[in-house]
C-alpha positions as CSV (number, residue, x, y, z in Angstrom):
1,X,15.4,-8.4,-13.5
2,X,17.8,-6.0,-15.2
3,X,15.0,-3.6,-16.1
4,X,13.5,-3.4,-12.6
5,X,13.4,0.0,-11.0
6,X,15.5,0.7,-8.0
7,X,13.8,2.3,-5.0
8,X,15.8,3.8,-2.1
9,X,14.8,5.0,1.4
10,X,14.5,8.7,1.4
11,X,13.6,8.8,-2.3
12,X,10.2,9.3,-4.0
13,X,8.1,7.0,-6.2
14,X,8.3,8.2,-9.8
15,X,4.9,9.5,-10.9
16,X,4.8,7.0,-13.8
17,X,4.7,4.1,-11.3
18,X,2.1,5.4,-8.9
19,X,-1.0,3.9,-10.7
20,X,0.6,0.5,-10.5
21,X,1.2,0.4,-6.7
22,X,-0.9,-2.4,-5.2
23,X,-1.6,-3.4,-1.6
24,X,1.2,-5.5,-0.2
25,X,0.6,-9.3,0.0
26,X,-1.2,-10.1,3.3
27,X,1.5,-12.6,4.3
28,X,4.1,-9.8,4.3
29,X,2.3,-7.7,7.0
30,X,3.2,-10.3,9.7
31,X,6.9,-9.6,9.1
32,X,6.7,-5.8,9.2
33,X,6.2,-3.4,12.1
34,X,3.2,-1.1,11.7
35,X,3.9,1.7,9.3
36,X,4.2,5.3,10.7
37,X,0.9,7.2,11.0
38,X,-0.4,8.2,7.7
39,X,1.9,5.9,5.7
40,X,0.8,3.0,3.6
41,X,2.5,-0.3,2.6
42,X,2.4,-1.0,-1.1
43,X,3.8,-3.6,-3.5
44,X,5.4,-2.8,-6.9
45,X,7.5,-5.2,-9.1
46,X,8.8,-7.3,-6.3
47,X,9.3,-4.5,-3.8
48,X,7.3,-3.9,-0.6
49,X,7.5,-0.2,0.0
50,X,6.4,1.9,3.0
51,X,5.4,5.3,1.6
52,X,3.5,8.5,2.2
53,X,0.4,8.5,-0.1
54,X,0.4,12.3,-0.3
55,X,4.0,13.0,-1.2
56,X,5.1,9.4,-2.2
57,X,8.2,9.7,0.0
58,X,9.7,6.3,0.5
59,X,10.2,5.5,4.2
60,X,11.3,1.8,3.8
61,X,11.9,-0.7,1.1
62,X,12.1,-4.5,1.1
63,X,13.2,-6.2,-2.2
64,X,11.4,-9.6,-2.2
65,X,13.3,-10.7,-5.3
66,X,16.8,-10.1,-3.7
67,X,18.8,-13.2,-3.3
């Protein structure tokens, strides 16, 4: 857990992580409002992230590992 990246709303995905973004788990979609037009919901290392797939701007972050 100590080596996990930290993502923040208003930040950008680091380019090194982009190839590892996967679709969010289907069960998560029922808890989220629809993303803004043109945005995608992805999963990376315990985070669900709403991001712009063109600029990789982060619009929202949910840490699924947070206690």
